[in-house]
DRENKEMI-964060 format. One record per residue (C-alpha): residue in three letters; x negated, z negated, y negated. Coordinates in steps of 0.2 Angstrom, whole numbers, padded with zeros to 4 digits, always signed. Example, Ala and Ser with C-alpha at 12.3 -4.5 7.8 and 13.67 -1.06 7.14 Angstrom:
% DRENKEMI-964060
ALA-0062-0039+0022/SER-0068-0036+0005/
% end
This chain:
% DRENKEMI-964060
UNK+0000+0000+0000/UNK-0006+0004-0017/UNK-0008-0009-0031/UNK-0005-0006-0050/UNK-0010-0016-0065/UNK+0004-0026-0074/UNK+0012-0016-0089/UNK+0008-0030-0101/UNK-0006-0025-0112/UNK-0023-0033-0107/UNK-0016-0041-0091/UNK-0026-0039-0076/UNK-0013-0045-0063/UNK-0008-0033-0049/UNK+0009-0027-0045/UNK+0017-0017-0031/UNK+0027-0005-0042/UNK+0020+0006-0056/UNK+0025+0003-0074/UNK+0031-0015-0071/UNK+0026-0032-0076/UNK+0018-0046-0066/UNK+0028-0063-0063/UNK+0019-0071-0078/UNK+0025-0057-0090/UNK+0041-0052-0082/UNK+0052-0062-0095/UNK+0041-0055-0110/UNK+0043-0038-0103/UNK+0062-0039-0102/UNK+0063-0046-0120/UNK+0052-0031-0126/UNK+0063-0019-0117/UNK+0078-0027-0125/UNK+0071-0026-0142/UNK+0066-0007-0139/UNK+0084-0003-0134/UNK+0091-0012-0149/UNK+0079-0004-0161/UNK+0087+0009-0173/UNK+0085+0027-0168/UNK+0078+0040-0180/UNK+0091+0050-0189/UNK+0086+0065-0179/UNK+0088+0057-0162/UNK+0101+0066-0152/UNK+0101+0080-0164/UNK+0105+0098-0158/UNK+0089+0108-0157/UNK+0094+0126-0153/UNK+0076+0132-0156/UNK+0067+0120-0145/UNK+0064+0131-0130/UNK+0057+0145-0142/UNK+0043+0133-0148/UNK+0036+0132-0131/UNK+0033+0150-0129/UNK+0017+0160-0129/UNK+0024+0172-0142/UNK+0028+0157-0154/UNK+0010+0149-0152/UNK+0002+0166-0155/UNK+0013+0170-0170/UNK+0010+0152-0177/UNK-0009+0154-0175/UNK-0009+0171-0184/UNK+0001+0164-0198/UNK-0010+0149-0200/UNK-0025+0159-0199/UNK-0019+0172-0212/UNK-0012+0160-0225/UNK-0023+0145-0222/UNK-0016+0133-0234/UNK+0000+0125-0240/UNK+0009+0138-0251/UNK+0016+0124-0262/UNK+0001+0112-0265/UNK-0014+0121-0258/UNK-0019+0108-0245/UNK-0028+0114-0230/UNK-0026+0099-0218/UNK-0011+0095-0207/UNK-0003+0112-0209/UNK+0014+0117-0202/UNK+0022+0134-0200/UNK+0039+0133-0209/UNK+0055+0144-0207/UNK+0061+0148-0224/UNK+0078+0151-0217/UNK+0082+0140-0203/UNK+0085+0151-0187/UNK+0098+0140-0179/UNK+0095+0148-0162/UNK+0093+0166-0169/UNK+0078+0172-0159/UNK+0076+0187-0171/UNK+0075+0176-0186/UNK+0064+0163-0177/UNK+0050+0176-0174/UNK+0052+0186-0190/UNK+0035+0185-0198/UNK+0043+0187-0216/UNK+0054+0171-0213/UNK+0038+0161-0210/UNK+0027+0152-0222/UNK+0014+0138-0221/UNK+0017+0120-0228/UNK+0006+0104-0227/UNK+0014+0090-0217/UNK+0020+0081-0233/UNK+0028+0097-0241/UNK+0036+0102-0225/UNK+0044+0085-0223/UNK+0051+0086-0241/UNK+0058+0103-0238/UNK+0065+0099-0221/UNK+0073+0083-0227/UNK+0081+0092-0242/UNK+0088+0105-0230/UNK+0094+0092-0218/UNK+0102+0082-0231/UNK+0111+0097-0238/UNK+0117+0102-0221/UNK+0123+0084-0217/UNK+0132+0082-0233/UNK+0141+0099-0232/UNK+0147+0094-0215/UNK+0152+0076-0217/UNK+0158+0073-0235/UNK+0174+0081-0242/UNK+0170+0091-0258/UNK+0178+0077-0268/UNK+0164+0065-0262/UNK+0150+0076-0265/UNK+0143+0069-0281/UNK+0126+0073-0287/UNK+0122+0055-0292/UNK+0123+0051-0274/UNK+0105+0048-0268/UNK+0109+0055-0250/UNK+0117+0071-0257/UNK+0107+0086-0261/UNK+0120+0099-0268/UNK+0118+0117-0264/UNK+0114+0120-0282/UNK+0100+0108-0282/UNK+0093+0116-0266/UNK+0094+0133-0274/UNK+0085+0126-0289/UNK+0071+0119-0277/UNK+0070+0136-0268/UNK+0069+0144-0285/UNK+0055+0133-0291/UNK+0046+0137-0275/UNK+0048+0155-0278/UNK+0042+0154-0296/UNK+0027+0144-0290/UNK+0023+0157-0276/UNK+0025+0171-0289/UNK+0013+0162-0302/UNK+0000+0160-0288/UNK+0002+0178-0284/UNK+0007+0174-0266/UNK+0022+0182-0256/UNK+0035+0170-0248/UNK+0025+0171-0232/UNK+0009+0166-0241/UNK+0000+0182-0240/UNK-0009+0188-0256/UNK+0000+0201-0266/
% end
């Protein structure tokens, strides 16, 4: 029979079943599991992800690598670390739009999080709130007009830097 180390960090006691606790740490382990189960889940947990399978394809990895090599920096702030390939128009399961090179740009992790957050808030607010409750002063609400304004500012920024929307030099 094979023996395994206790799951508790730093414990050297052996157990019969993998990923379990020894008798000494069983109660602590159960308490930790309970806390983990009660912990708040991220807002995106359980979200529908129609593009998930496409991200795991060789075609996507090759296209992503080419776009990163071609553009090489965040088109908003110019950062060169922690770069992400961003879909300008979310493809929402549309394979053609997902792999459309003209729909891709490069953003750093921070700018990508901001853009994705604004897009997500806009989508959530348009689905969940009746029009009468969509008030611009609401911190959680990003109006379609505000999102258009942000995209317009991004377009002007790209134009001022002489960069096309996919990051290539004009």
